[in-house]
C-alpha positions as CSV (number, residue, x, y, z in Angstrom):
1,X,-21.1,7.9,12.5
2,X,-18.9,9.2,15.1
3,X,-15.7,8.9,15.8
4,X,-13.5,10.1,18.9
5,X,-9.8,11.1,18.6
6,X,-7.8,11.8,21.7
7,X,-4.4,13.9,21.8
8,X,-2.7,14.6,24.8
9,X,-0.4,18.2,25.1
10,X,2.8,18.5,27.2
11,X,2.9,22.1,28.6
12,X,5.6,23.0,31.2
13,X,5.8,19.1,32.0
14,X,1.8,19.5,32.5
15,X,-0.5,16.8,30.6
16,X,-3.5,18.1,29.0
17,X,-5.8,15.6,27.5
18,X,-8.1,17.0,24.5
19,X,-11.1,15.1,23.2
20,X,-12.2,15.9,19.4
21,X,-15.2,14.6,18.1
22,X,-15.1,14.1,14.5
23,X,-18.4,13.5,12.4
24,X,-17.8,10.6,9.5
25,X,-20.6,10.2,7.0
26,X,-23.0,12.5,8.7
27,X,-25.7,13.4,6.7
28,X,-24.2,17.0,5.8
29,X,-21.1,15.2,4.7
30,X,-22.5,12.4,2.6
31,X,-24.6,15.4,0.9
32,X,-21.6,17.8,0.0
33,X,-20.1,15.0,-1.8
34,X,-23.2,14.2,-4.1
35,X,-22.5,15.5,-7.3
36,X,-19.1,13.7,-7.0
37,X,-21.0,10.8,-7.0
38,X,-23.4,11.4,-9.3
39,X,-20.7,12.2,-12.0
40,X,-18.6,9.0,-11.0
41,X,-21.5,6.8,-11.5
42,X,-22.8,8.7,-14.6
43,X,-19.4,7.8,-16.1
44,X,-19.5,4.6,-15.3
45,X,-23.0,4.3,-17.0
46,X,-21.5,5.6,-20.1
47,X,-18.5,3.5,-20.0
48,X,-20.9,0.5,-19.8
49,X,-23.2,1.7,-22.5
50,X,-20.3,2.4,-24.7
51,X,-19.2,-1.7,-24.4
52,X,-22.7,-2.8,-26.2
53,X,-22.1,-6.3,-27.2
54,X,-18.7,-6.9,-25.8
55,X,-17.8,-8.3,-22.3
56,X,-17.8,-5.8,-19.4
57,X,-15.4,-6.6,-16.4
58,X,-18.3,-4.8,-13.9
59,X,-16.0,-5.4,-10.6
60,X,-13.1,-3.6,-12.2
61,X,-15.3,-0.9,-13.2
62,X,-16.9,-0.2,-10.0
63,X,-13.9,-0.7,-8.1
64,X,-12.5,1.8,-10.6
65,X,-15.3,4.4,-9.6
66,X,-14.9,3.7,-6.1
67,X,-11.1,4.8,-6.3
68,X,-12.1,8.1,-8.4
69,X,-15.2,8.8,-5.7
70,X,-13.2,8.2,-2.6
71,X,-9.9,10.3,-3.8
72,X,-11.8,13.1,-4.9
73,X,-13.8,13.3,-1.9
74,X,-10.8,12.6,0.7
75,X,-8.1,14.2,-1.5
76,X,-10.1,16.8,-3.3
77,X,-8.4,15.6,-6.8
78,X,-8.3,12.5,-8.6
79,X,-4.9,10.3,-8.1
80,X,-2.6,8.2,-9.9
81,X,-2.8,5.2,-7.6
82,X,-5.7,3.6,-9.0
83,X,-4.4,0.1,-9.6
84,X,-2.8,-0.3,-6.1
85,X,-6.4,0.6,-4.9
86,X,-8.0,-1.7,-7.1
87,X,-5.7,-4.7,-6.5
88,X,-6.2,-4.0,-2.6
89,X,-10.0,-3.9,-3.5
90,X,-9.9,-7.5,-5.1
91,X,-8.0,-8.7,-2.5
92,X,-10.0,-7.5,0.2
93,X,-12.8,-9.4,-1.7
94,X,-11.2,-12.2,-2.2
95,X,-10.2,-12.7,1.5
96,X,-13.8,-12.0,2.6
97,X,-16.4,-12.7,-0.5
98,X,-19.7,-11.7,-0.4
99,X,-19.2,-10.3,2.9
100,X,-17.8,-7.2,1.6
101,X,-19.9,-7.0,-1.4
102,X,-22.9,-6.9,0.8
103,X,-21.4,-3.9,3.1
104,X,-20.6,-2.1,0.1
105,X,-24.0,-1.9,-1.2
106,X,-25.7,-1.1,1.7
107,X,-22.9,1.7,2.0
108,X,-23.6,2.8,-1.6
109,X,-27.5,2.5,-0.7
110,X,-26.8,4.7,2.4
111,X,-25.0,7.5,0.8
112,X,-27.6,7.9,-1.9
113,X,-30.7,7.8,0.1
114,X,-29.4,10.5,2.4
């Protein structure tokens, strides 16, 4: 996915327009975060395995994993705003329903395929 950003700089009354092209989710970018994804998925699987015989809120666990992956790839570290993120994700899913789940699955599939 390519995102095009525009900026305008004013120098002495003259306007100069600059165009920046940023690649989001490029193959190289996605591959650079593979170890983070693998680590967080491994943590999720271990967490589920330790709850053998108990009821597991898989939705909340997946949202938590998504938060960890997102915060580590975007900010370079874990953040303390996990609950806010999970609440927002739950709201989005409740508004858009299964469509969001399908998009998330397709996006994760793409990320792991690259």
